[in-house]
N, C-alpha and C positions, 0 to 999 in steps of 0.2 A: 504494500500500500504506500503510495507516494505521500510524503509528509506535506501537510498544509496546516497553517494556523487558522484557516477560515472555518468557523463554526457554521456560518451561512455559506453553503457551497454553490450558490447560484452561478457565480462567474465560472468556476471550474466546470460545472455541469453544462454550461452553454458555450464552451470553447468549440471551435470547429474541430472535427475529427482529425487525428494526426495526418491522415492522407491528404487532407485539404489544406493543411498548413504549409507555409513555405519552408525551404531548407534554411536552417539557422547556422551561421558561421561564427566561431569564436577564435579567430586566428591570431589575435594580438594577445600578448601575455596579460595585459591589463583587463582582458575580458574573461579571465578565469575567476568566476565568482564562487563564493562558498554556498553551500546548500541552503543556509539560512541567512537572510539578508533583509534588512529594513532600510530603505533609502533615506528615511528621516535621520537615522543615526549617522550615515555616511555623509550627508549634506549639511547637517546641523549639529548634532550632539558631539561629534568627534572634535569639532573646533573648540567647544567648551571644555571637553575632557583633556585636550592638549594644552590648556592654559591660554587659549586665544579667544576666550569668550567676550573680551572687551573690544574686539575688532568691530568696526561699523559694518552692519549687514544690510538693513533696509532704510532707505531715506525716502521722505515724502514732503510735499509742500507743507508749509506751516511750521517749519523747524523740527519736524519729526526725524529722529535718527535712532533706530533700534540697533543695539549690538546683537551679536550672535547669542549671547546669554539672555538678553531680554526677549528675543524672538523665541528662544527655547522655553522660557518661563511662560510666555503667553500660549504657545502651542500646547504645553503640558497641561495648563489649566483648562483649555478647551477640550483636550482629550479626556480629562476627568469628567467634564460636563457631558460629553458624548456618551461615556460609559456609565457613569453613576446616575445621571439625571435623565438622559434620553434613551437609555437602554440599548446602546449600540453593542453588537457582538461582531467579532472579526468576520469580514466578508460582506457586511451590510454596505449598501451603496448610499453615499452621502452627496446630495446635490449641493454645489457651491455656486452662489450667485452674487456677484459684486463687481464694480469697476476695479481696476488695478489699485489696490491699497494694502497697507501692512496687515490689516486684519484678515484679508483674504488669504495672504500668504500664511499667516498663523493658523488659519482654519485648515488649509491644505496640509500643512505639516501635522496638525492634530489628527487628521483622518489617517495619515500614514502611520503615525505612532500607535493609534488605537487598532490598527489592522483593518481599517475600513477601506473602501474603494471610492476615490474622489471622482465625481461626475461634475466637472466645471462647465458652466454655461455662460454664453456671452450676454452681457448686459442688455443688448438690444432685442433679445428674443421676446416674443409675445407668449401669452398663455397657451395658445394652440400649439406652438412649437415646444414649449416646456412640457406640456402634457405628453407629447409624443416621446420625449426623452425619458420622462418619469415612467411611463408605461413600458417602454422598451427595456430599460435597465432595472425595472422593478425597484425604484428608489424608495427607501424607507425613511430616510432622514434628510433634512435640509438645513443649511446655514446660509442666511441671506442678509445682505446689507439692507438696513431699514429703508434706504432711499429707493430700493427696487422691489419693495414688498408687494405692490399691487398685482402685477402680472403673475407672480408665483402663487399668491394666495388664490387668485382666480383659477389657476391650473390645479392647485391642491384640492380645491373643492370637488374636482372631477376625478381625483386619483386616490382610490382607497388604499393603495400600498403606502402612500406617504403619511406616516403617522406622527412624526416628530419634526417640528419646524421652529427654529429660533432665529431671531434677528439680532445682528450685531450693529454697533453704533446706534443702539436703541436705549435711550436713557431711562426707560420704564423699568419697574421691578421684574418684568417678564423678559427683559433683554438678556442677550448672551453675556454681556459684561457683568451684570448683577450675579448671574450664575457663576461666572469665573471667579468672582470675589470670594465665593464660598469654598474654593478649591485650592489645593496646594500647588506649588511650582515644581514639584518632582513627579515624574511619571515613568513607570517601567514600560518601555516599548514592547509591543507584542512581537514575539519572535517569528516573524513572517518567513515563509519560504521564498527563496530567490524567484521562484516561478509562481508565487501568489500574485494575482491581479491586484494592482494598486490604483490604476486609473482606467476609466472608460471615457475616451475622448470621442465626441460625436462630430461627424462630418456629413454634409449633404451630398447625395448622389443625384443622378440624372432624373430619378423618379420623384425627388423631393422628400422621400421617406428617409429619415436620418439613419445613418449607419454608426453603430457604436464600435469603436476600435479598442481592443483590450490589450493593455500593456502591463508587464510585470515589474516588480521592484528591480530586477536585474536589467530590464530594458531602460529604466530611468538612469541607472548608473552607466549603462553601455553608451548611451548617446553623449554622456559627459566624457567618456574615455576616447571617443573617436574624432569627431569634427573639431571640438574646442582646442585640444592640445596640438593637433596636426595642422589646422588651418587658421583658426582665430588667434591662437597664441597670446591670450590675454595674461595679465599678471595680477597677483593678489591685491595690489594697490589700485587697480582699475575701478572705475565707477561706471556701471552699466546703466543705460537708459534706452527707452524706445516706446513704440506705439502699440504693438500687438497685444490684445487681451491675453491674460493668463489662461483663459479658456481655450485659446489657440495653442497647439503644441509648439508653434513657432515662438509665441510669447512665453510660454511656460519654461521652455529651454533657455531662450535668450535672456530673459529677465529674472529668472529665479534659479533654475537648476545649474546653469553654467557658471554664473558668478559665485554661487555658494559652493560649487565643487572645488574652487581654488581659494576660497576664503576672501573673495572680493566683496564689494558692496553694490547694491542696485537701487535705482530710483524708480519708484512706482507712481505713475501719474494717472489720475482718474480721467483726465482729458489730455490727449496727446496729439491733437490735430497740428499740422505744420506751424500755424502761427503761435501755438503754445509750446511746441517742442523745442524750438530754438532758444527762447528765453530760459527754459528749464535746463538746457545743456549748459548755458552760461552760469545760471544760479548755482547749480550743483557741481560744476567743474567736471561734467561727464566726459569720459574718455572713450567709451565704446557704445555705439549706437546701432539699434536694430529697428528697421522699418522697411516699408515697401517702396518699390521704384517710384510710385506715384508721389509719395511724400518727398523723396529726394529731389524730384523734379520741381515740386512746388516750393521747396525750401531753398533752392540753389541761390537765387538772387539775394535773399536776405542773409544766407550763410556767408556769402562773399562779403557783403557789406559789414557784417558783424565780426568777420575774421575768426570764425569758430574753430577752424582746422588748426591742428598743432603746427603744420608747416607755415601757417600764417600768424602764429603767436597765440592761438587758442588752446584749449585743452583736448579737443576731440582728436583722437588718433586712429581709431578703427571704426569702419562703418560697414554694416552687414545688410545686404539686400536679399530678400526672399519673399515668397508669397505669390509671385507672378514673375514672368520673364522680364529680365532687365534689358531694355533697349540700349544699344551701343551709344546712342546719342545722350541718354540720361547718364550713363557712366562718365562720358566725357564732360558733360555739363557740371556734374558734381566735382569732378577732379579739377576742373578749371576754377570752380568757386572756392574749393577748400584745400586743394593740394593733396587730397586723399583719394587713393584708388579704392573703389568699392570692392568688398568681398561678396561675390554673388554665390548663390546656392539654390539647389532644389531639394525640398523634403516633401513629406506628405504626412497627414495624420496617421495613415496606416503604418508608416515606417517610423513615426514619432518625431523625427527631425531630419536634418540635412544629410544627404548621402552622396551628392555630387557638388563639388565646389572648387574654388581655387583661391589661394591667398593672394595678397597684393602683388607679390613678386612674379606670380605665374598667371595673372589674369590676362585673358584674351578678349578683346571687345567682341560682343556678339555670341560668345560661348559661355555656357553655364559653368564649366570647369571640368575637372577630372574626378574620378571616383575617389571618395574619401577612404583613407586607411581603415580597415576593418570591414569594408563592403566590397562587393563585386557588382559590376553593371555591364550591360550589353544592350544592343538594339536587335530586336527580333522581327522576323516577318510574320505574316498571318498564320503560318503553320508552327510558329514557335522555334524557328531556326535562326541562329545569328546571321545577320547580313553583313556585307562587306562595308568598309568605311565609305562614306559618301552616299549611302543608300538610306532613305527615310524608312523608319520602322517604329516598332513599339518599344518604349523604354522599359527595361526589366532590371531588377536589382535584388540582391540578397545580402544578408549580413547578420549581425547579432540581434537586430530587431526585424519585425515583419508583421504582415497583416493577419490579425485574428479578429474577424468580425463577430460581434455578439449575435448568435442565432440568426444568421442572414445568408440567404442563398447566393447573394452577390459575392461571397467568398470564392466561388468557382470562377468568377470572372476576373478577380484581382490576382489570384494565385494560379499559375499554370506551370506545370513541369518544375515545381520547386522555386520558381521565380515570382517576385512581386511585380506585376505588370501595372504600371501606374496610371495608364490612360493618357500618357503624353506621347506625342510623336517627336522623335529625335533623330539626329544624324550624328554619327561618330566619325571624327576625322582621323587622319593618319597619325596624329600626335597623341591620340587618346582623349581629346577634348570632345565634350558632348554639346551639341547645338540644338536648342529648342526650336520646334517647327510649329506645333499647334496642340490643342487638346484633341483627343480622338473621340470624344463623346460630346454630348450637348451641355456639359457643365460650363457655365459662364464664370470666368475668373476676372473679376473687376476690382481693381485697387486692392488686390490681395484677398478678397472675399470669394468664396465658392458659392455660387448661386444656381439653384436648379430651375431651369425654365418652367417645368410644369407647376412648380409651387407658385411662381408669380402669375402664371395663367389662371390657376385656381383662385387666387385672390382677386384678379380682375373680373373673372366670370361671376363673382358674387355681387358685382355692381349692377343695378337694374338697367343701365344703358347698354351693357355689353352683351351682344349675342354670341359672338365667337372671338377668340383671340389666339395669337401665337406669339411666343417670346423667344428671342434669339440673342446671342452676343454679337455685337458688331465691333470691328477694330476701332480703337481710340488711342491716340498718341499719349494722352495723359494717364488714362486708367487701365490701359491694356485692352480691355473690352468694356463696352457699355451695354447695359440691359436695354433692349429695344422691343417694344410691343407693337404688334399689328392687330388692330381692333376692327371688328365688324360690329356696327351699332344696331340696336333694335329699332324698329320702326318708331318714329316720333322723336328721335334724338338726332341732333345736328352736330357734326364735327366742328371743332374750333379750339382756340387756346384755352378758353374757360373750362371746357370739358377735359382737356389734357391735364390741367392743374387739378381738377376735381378727381380724376382717376388716379393720379399720382398720390394725392393726399389719402385717398381711400386705401390704396395698397399699403402705405406707410402705417396706417392705423391697424391693419389686420395681420401683417407679418413684419419682421425686422426691417426698419426703414432703409437700410443699405441695399435691400433687394428691389427697391421700386424701379420701374422703367424710366430711365432718364430721357428716353425718346419714345414717342408714340406716333404711329402712322395709321391713319384710318383707311380701311380698304372696303370694297364692296363684297369681296369674298376672299377665302384663303385657299391655297393649293392643297388638294387632298388626293389620295389614291381613289381608285374605283370602289374600294371597300370603305372609304371614308376616313382613312388614316391621314393625319396631318403630316404634310411634307415640309418640315422646318427648313431643310437645306435649300429649298427653292426660294426662300425669303432672304437668303444671305447675299451680301453684295457680290455682283458679278454672276449670280446664278441665272440659268436660262429657264 
């Protein structure tokens, strides 16, 4: 019988069968993990145990600066609340909902310490989307920022599995902080197995139905051992900052796991749009930045004026771009503005983080990079055979992390012949550099967000003026892709700018606002097959 610390075995019971999982590789010495491993100890507790608990760990606006010891004490108290007052047993799923802030980080570590499974959700999600996640992961507990209570409470009313909900930054006697005050600052971590699931990260697929990706404690430590030391090469005195939510694995790694794996500090910003990110870099003396190409392009002019790059006298010395393809023009624009060569990379929620990248010295404009140590990658044809350099095919990767969907038939699509097939079309050149071509499915990637066309269509179709609609991604220099909707109106409704605005606002109210169609075109009809199936490809620019 394989050891597990999980009393609630839901996650292990719903892993894909071994034959549908990818091949896992542990080729580096640092990927040889012990049988029992709790990532909270490795990322947090060991710094305190080694006498470095007074190192700065998490910074935030308003003068907040928690040391590693202070974060540990907060996480320990929350872990006690989860176990003693909320009845958590190891293996229970805990939904986390908050903008990026220190309490969200403390809650995440508390879940790890208590042997739970963190299910982090983006702040912009609405009740409908939260319900899908709660139902899929059978979430039993939730810790939510008081400012985001409304949508989660609306979802919870429809979700019988969610029995325990506490709000933090809630001054009332029912708030999490009041419960924490009753608990001690010492907690004995649950002795989780290295292959116990510790996070279920949700991503949206082409159907709009969320896919939960299951990752183990060893996976969390594996991504810290591969890309950061070999490509990022940050130092313990670095100050990390960025825009991706911690609910994105890009943000979780870049703004929490990676800095803490080396004893560095991180800045957590609740709002990190370009106009706010640049002043924050200056205020906190940030040295390592994580954000999407769209943000780099938007910030370039002001970054040049403010001289934030270390080559120009500022503090910023390393900049990481991921979430969408990096245009060569954006790379050059940022380098001209700051003197810094961007570190590009591709990762996926299924793989947990970046697996193809290049450091500053080896960056090639227009190329994502080369395979990260610890991983293997190739380009396959439709039959699953490697293609020659210069031939477009399906990107495939394997390494110490990989796709394990939670009870989802789409596992068979993502994992083929032991490879994780990401859904990206790539070309490999003679030097071993991978060049992005396009997505191979209908997933729209806009400003780093994955948006499923059918989900936006469903939201539009709920409006009384809409008879039919189709949604596609169209190329956009700033955002990579824009969400564009083609709408057929019901009788009695007239097209016009007022209706465009009304439809956009309607979508924003029903699903996460970043998914709304930024362009709407009214049509008399939509292209369909003889059987009535929508032909989205015929709506794309240049289609016949």
